[in-house]
N, C-alpha and C positions, 0 to 999 in steps of 0.2 A: 504493500500500500504506500509506503514511504517513497519507494522508487517511482511509482506511478505519479504520485503528487509532484515529485521533483521534476519529472519529465514534462508534466503538463504546464508547469510554470513558464518556461520559455515560450511554449505555444500560445498560452494566454496572453503573454506580453506582446508577442508578435501580432496576434489578432487585434489587440487593443491599439497597438501602434498603427496597424493597417487601417482600422476604422477611423483613427484620428487623422491620418493622411487623406483618406477619401473625403472626410467631412470638410477638411480645410481646402482640398483641391477643387471640390465641386463648385463653389461660388466663383473661383477663378476661371474654371472651365466655362461656366455659363457666361461670365463677362467676356471671355475671349471670343466665344461664339457670337455674342451680341455685337462686338466690335467688327468681326468679319462681315456680318450681315449689314451693318451700317456702312462699311466701306463699299459694299455692292451698291448701296444707294448713292454714295458719293460718285461712283464711277459710271452709273447708268447714263446720265445725261451726256457727259463728254464722249463716251464710246459711241452712243447713238448718233450724235451730231457729227462726229468726225467721219463716220462711214457715209452718211447721206450727203454731206458736203463734198466729199471726194468723189463719190459716185455721180452726183449731179454735175460736177465740173467736167467729167471725162466722158459722159454718156452721149453718143451721137444723137442729134435731134432733140435733145432734152434741154429745156430752158429753165433754169432754177427760179427765175423771177416769175415765170408764168405757170409752171407745172407743179402739181403737188408732190410731196415726198413719197406718197404711196404709189405714184406712177412708176417709181424706180423699181417696183416689184414686178413690173410687166416686161415682157421681152426676154431675149436669150440670157441676159445677165440679171434677170429678176430675182434669182435665188439669193443674190448678195443682200438685197434689201429685205427680202423675206427673212433671211437669217438674222439680219440686223433687228428687225421687229421682235423676233423670238428671243434673242439674247437680251435686248433691252427690257422686254417684259419679264424675263426671269430675274434680271437684276432689280427691277422694280419690286417684284414679289419678295425678294430677299431683303431689300431695303425696308420694305413695309414691316416685315417680320422683325427686323432689328429695331425699328422705331417702337413697335409694340412691346418688345422685350425691354427697351430702355426705360419704360415707365411713363406715367402721366406728365412728369416734368419735362420730358423731351418733346412730345407731340400730342399728348392726350390719346383718346381712343378713336375719334372720328377720322383724323388725318391718316393714320396707318391703314384703316379700312378702305378709305377712298384711294389711297396710293396703290394698295393691292388691287383694287378694281381696275385702276388704270393699267397696271401690269397685265392683268388678264385681258384687257382690251387690246394691248399691244400684241399679245400672243394670238388673239383672234384676228388681228390685222395680218399676221403672218400666214394664217391658215386660209383666209378669204381675201383674195386679191381684189383691188378696186377696179372699177370700170374705167376705160380710157376717157380722158377729159382734156379739153383745151388743145386737141390735136396731137396728143402723145399717147401711144407710139405713133410715129409718122404714118400718115395715110388714114388715120382714124378721124371721125368727126369731132368737132369741138365739144359737143354734148351728145351723150348716147340717147337715141330715140326711145329706148325702153331699158331701164335698169335691169341688170341681171340679178339673180338671187345672191350670187357671191358678192356682187357689188353692194347690194343692200345690207348683207351681213357685215361687210367691211365698214360701212357707214355706221351701223349700230355699234360695232366694236370701238369706233372712234369716240363715241359719246362719253365713256368713262375717262377717256384721256383729256378731251377738250372741255368737259364739264366737271369731271371728278377732281382733276388737279386744282382748278380754281377754288372749288369748294374745300378741298383739303388745305389750301393756302389760307383761306378765310378762317377755317377752324383753328389751325395752328397759330395764325396771326393773332386771333382773339386771346388764345391762351397765353401767348408770349406777352401781349400787352398787359394782361392781368397780372402776369408774373413780374412785371417791371422791365421786361426786355422790349422797350418801346420801339427801338430802331428795327428790330427784326419783325415786330408786329406790323409796322408801317410798310416794310419791305414786302411782307407776305400779302398785305392788302393790295399794294401796288401790283404785285404779281398777278393776283386774281383779276383785277380790272384790265390790266394790259393783255393778259392771255385771252380773256373773253372778247375784248374789243378786236384784237387782231384776228382771232378765229372767225368772228363774224364778217370781217372784211375779206378774209380769205374765201369764206363760203360764197360771198357775193361775186368774187372774182371767178371762182370755178363755176358759178352759175351763169357766167358769160355777161355780167354787168359791163356795159361798154367802157366805163371809166376805170374799172378795176381788173378786167380780164387779164391784162398783161402783168399784174402785180399780185395775183392770187398766191403764187408760190412764195413771194417775198413775205407777205403777211402771215402765211402759214408757218414759215420758218421762224419768224419773229415770235409767234405764239409758242411754238415747240421749244425754242431755245430759252424763252423766258420761264416757262413752267419747269423744264428739266433742270435748268440752272438753280431754280428754287429748291428742288429736291436735293441737289448736291449740297446747297447751303444748309438745308434743314438737317440732313444726315451728318454733315460736319459739325453742326452745333450740338447734335445729340451725342456725338463722340466726345466733344469737349465737356458737356454737362455730365456725362457718365464718368469721366476721369479727366481732370485738368491736364494730366501729363500725356494723354493719348495723342493730342495733336502733334506733339513733337516726336512721337515714337510710331505713329500709325503706319508710316510707309517704310520703316526700317526692316 
């Protein structure tokens, strides 16, 4: 009996030490995952914008000021923009999860849900290509005589992006204002107004409004870049609020 007890003491000590290590490591592991997810939110906008800006500049017959970003998913090289939609949507979903894990102080509850919906919309845009508009691809009419089902599905998928992100900005902006972060609150409100306004102007351009038809792509890009840049800023702020030292170490 004495030998059994003596043998069991090291085992018990090891188990106790293991439990202590697991308990202390779990919060750190959770924080590390939250930071990784938030970094996805930081990267989503720059990655998406870089791809569609480069593709729009090199695509034959494509006019970035006139044609929508979604039109880059049409034609032989369309897989590049389709993949861009899918990657951006995945990063959005990850960023939304990170914001939710970061707690109410970072973004509240409504903003992560709306950002996640925008991510799902981007993935939907990858699955359902848009209809040709404003003469792209070359040889197609300026406006389709009858929208296709995939085109209508694409337009529905765009709603969480161009309406959900402004709503998320307003929700997060109000929370920031109440928390005393007035500059970010005003920035978020300005993002919502700018994104909605430019999206409406882009819609008029793609609807062949005579004064805006040649600027539809420009206004849409302004709307996208404004909203996606806000997500980058929100995710970066959440990183900072979660740990003041993260901003200096995040990309090491």
